[in-house]
N, C-alpha and C positions, 0 to 999 in steps of 0.2 A: 516840786513838793515843798509845801511848806508847813512847818509845824506852826499853828496858831498859838499858842505862848513866844513866838519869834516875834509877833507883832505887837504885844504887849509891851509897850512903851516907847514905842518908835513915834518918831513928832509924826504930826498930818501936816504937808504942806501942799498950797495954791501953785498951781503950776506956773500962770503966767504972772504971780506977783511974786513967790518966793516968801509970801508969809506965813508965817506959822499960826495953825487956828487950834493945835490943840496937841494932845497927845492921846495914843490908843489906851485905854484903860482895860477895855473886854471886847469880844465880840457877840454879837447879837442875830440867834436863831431863829427860821420858820417854824410850824411845826413839822414839818418834812426834815427837820436841821439843813436845809440850805442857809447857805450865809448870808442875812440879809444886809450886815453893815457892821459900823464902829463905834463904840461907845465911847467919847474922850472924854477927859479930864475935866473936873468941872472945878474952878477955884472956888466954886460960894458955899460954904459952911452946911447950910437948911436950903439948898435948891429943891425944890420940887416939880424940877423937869430935868433928864439925862438930856446932856449932848448926843447927837449922834449923826454918822455919813452913810449914807446909803452906798451897801457895794457896786451898787452901777455908778456912782461918783467916783469910786477909786479908779485912778487909771492907773498906776503902776504901785505892788506891795515891794519894794525892795531889801535888799538886808538892813539899812540904817534909816531908810524913810518912808512914808507911805504920801504919796503924789495923788492929790483930787483935783476935780475940775476946776471947780470955784469956790470963794468965800461962801455963798451963796447954798454949799451943799451941805454945811453945818447945820442941822435942824436940833429943834427942843422937841422933846417926847415927855409924854406924864412915865414914872419909874415902871408904873403896873403894866403900861403897853409893853412894857420888853419881858415876852413869858418866858423864852428863852435863850440864855447868855452864858458863857464858858464858867466864869465868876460869881456875878449875879443875875437878878432874876428872878420870878416866879417860879422856874428850875434851871436850877445851877447842874452844870455838867460835870464841873470839874468834881473827881472824886466818886462820881455815881458807879453803880457796882454795874458789872456785865455782865451778862449767864446766859448759857444756854438755853432752849425750851425744854433739856430734862433737867434743868435745873442745878448744873454745875454753876457755879461762881471763878471765872475768868480770871478776873482781875478787877481793881476801880479804875477809872479812867483819867489817866494822867494829863494826857493829850490827841488834838484831832491834826489828821492830816490834811491838806485840801489842793487843788493845784487852780492857782488864782486866774489863770488866763484862759481854763478850759472850763467854766463854769463852777458854782461853788458848794458843791453838793462832797459831803465829806469824803475822802477813800482809804481811810484807815485810822485807826486807835492804837493809842499808846497805853499800855495797861502795867499797873503796878501793884504789885502785894504788900508793898508799905515798903519803912526805908531801910530797913536790915537784909531784906528781900532781893530789892533795888541794889545794895550793895555787894549782897553775894553770888546771886543769879540775873540781876540786871532787868532791865523793863522789857515788855513784850511785844512785839506789835502783831497786831490782825490788822488783814485788811479786811475793808467793808466789800461788803460784797455786791457782785455785779444787781443785781434786783434789789432797790432799796426798800420794796416790800417785804424783804426774808427779814430784816430787824424791825423792829419794835420799838420806839423810843418814848418812853413811857414816862411818869413823871417819877419815880423813885428807880426806875430799873432799865438799862438795858440789855432786852433780850432779842439774841442771835443764834440761827440755826447750832445746830448741834456736831455738825461739821466744822463749827469754827474752832473748838478745840484742837483739832488736829491741826488744824491752818495756823497757828499762833509761832511765833518766828522772833530770836532777838532781836531788840531795838537794832543791834551795829549791823544785822543784815539788812535795813529798812535802807531806802533812800532818803536824807532828808531834807534835799532842796536838787531842783536840777530842771 
């Protein structure tokens, strides 16, 4: 399992040439929060497009680099087309409130987890109650329900089943990479 934020800042390398084509700046999701691809750093100050790599073109996601199939895998897209991303986009996932259907807030989204080789659906959420609470109590881990339809991925909040509150675990109990 990989934490999404572990990808941020990694160099993106082409497998056959060894050329670095960029650095991961963000991750981009579809409306069902399936990972669509990576957003790369772009050197131009007033760029009218973002550089992306579709997740299908990512061969390996290691601890130190991301390996892609070819230089042609890097394409340009208008920023408005990136509807859901972790840090940027029309809907930003970072620090989005996670609430139950009964109206109880479980925390703010701090990170998401996924299995890079078994599809790209989010499999868990790391939640925070803020800096002081993180220091005192630590962050919380919430496994994503096995039925993706049980989670509403809204514009301003993530709504999860009421049972989710009882399923919260300390982050240390979760498996970060495996």
